[in-house]
N, C-alpha and C positions, 0 to 999 in steps of 0.2 A: 605110889602116893607121894613119896619123898621127892621124886623128880618133878611132879606137877607143882609142888610148893616152891621148889627151886626155880622153876621156869617163871612162875608168877612173880616172884620177888625180884627178878631181873629187870622188870619194867621200871621206867623212870616215873617219878611222881607226876610229871606233866601228862604222861600217857594215862595214868589212873584218873587224873582230873578230867581229861577229855572224855574218857569212857564213862565216867560218872555223869558228866554233862549230857552226853548223848542218851544215856539210859533215862535220865531225869526228863529230858525233852519228850521222848517217846512215851514215858509214863504219864506226863501231864496231858499230852495230846490224846492219848487213849482214855484217860480219865474224863476229859471234857467231852469227847465224843460219846463215851459210854453213858455219862450222866444225862446228856441231852437226849439220848435215845430212850433211857429209862424214865426220865421225868417229863419228856416232851409229850405234847398232846397227840392223840390218835384220831381226832375228829376231822374228817375230810368232807367238807361241804362245798357248795358251789362257790361261795365267796372266797374260800381258801385257795382256789386254783386261779382266780383272776389276778392279773397284775395290778399292783397298787403302788403308786409313786407319790410320796409326800402328801397324802390325803386326797389325791385326785385320781379318780377312776379313769383309766385310759380309754380313749375313743379312737377308733380307726387303727390303721396299721402303723407299726413302728418303722417301716421302711420309707424313709423320706429322702427326697433328692436334695442334696446339699451342694451348694456351689463349691467349685474347686478352689475358690479364693480362700476358704477356711483351711484347706490343706496347704496352700502356699504360705499362709500366715504361720502355721505350725512348723513348716519346714524352715522358714526364715528364722523363727525363734530358735530352733535347734541349731542351725548353722551359726548364728551370731552369738548364741549362748556358749557354744563350744569355743568360738573364737575368743570370747571374753575369758573363759577359763584358761585356755592355753596362753593367752597374752598376760594374764595375771601371774601364772606360774613363771613365765619368762621374766616379768618385771621383778619378781622376788629374787631371781637368781641372775640378774643382769651383770653383776660384778664378776661372778664366777664364769659365766659363759663368754664374756668378752665380745670381740668383734665378730667371731664366727656365730655366736648366738644372735647378735644383732642382724646379721645377714640372713640367717635362717628365719627369724621373725619377720623380716621385711619380705622375704619370698612367700611366707605363709600369708601375710596381709595382701600381697599382690595377687596371689591365686584366688583368695576370697573376693578381692575387688574385681577381678576378671569375671568371676561367677556372678557377682552382683550386676555388673554392666551387661552381661549376657542376658540375665533375667529381665533387666530393665528394657533392653532392646527388643526382647520377645513380647513385651507388654505384660509381664507378670506383676508389675507394680501399678498398672493402670486400673484404678478402682472406679473412676467415673466413666460413664458411657461416652463413646466417641460421637462426633458430630453426625457421621453417616448413620449410626444406629439410632440417633435421636430423630433424624429425618425419616428413617425407614419406619419407625414406630409412631409417627405423628398421629396416625388414625386411632391409636389407642387413647390419646388425650382428647382428640376432637373427632368423635365418630360422626359419620354422616347421618343426618336426621332421616327417619323413615317416613316416606310419603304414604299416607293411608289410602290415597286415591290410586296409587300405583299398584298393580297386581303383578308380583314376580312370576306367577305361573304363566302369564301371557307372554313373557319374554322367551320361554322355552319352546313355544309353538313354532 
């Protein structure tokens, strides 16, 4: 018993603080999960299993086809947001980094600029339809009128 007490007293106060924190976190999580299980409702009806979003009952499938343009916008945001973070950190330490830091930041900007030009040349930034696609889909805007005297079944004979 004496050796156990000697072993425990050798720990630093920071170790005890970390251990107390970890035990407290697990205790609070266990308490919240246990109370929600004990106090929670047990009634399982038809309405409880239906998805409910902001007061609107869902209709149809959740699997929607979304344009890749939304994905591109998200990727552009991530790329240029990270660029801003790195350049802000460089701007804060520009005096300490000197000319070598300036050259590294210039190379970083040139690589991102090359990526932007590449995406631009591929058409990733073209949001408006091209002239050829407008001409190809002209029939959607001006459909041909249906002639009631014309019988399409007579054309198949």
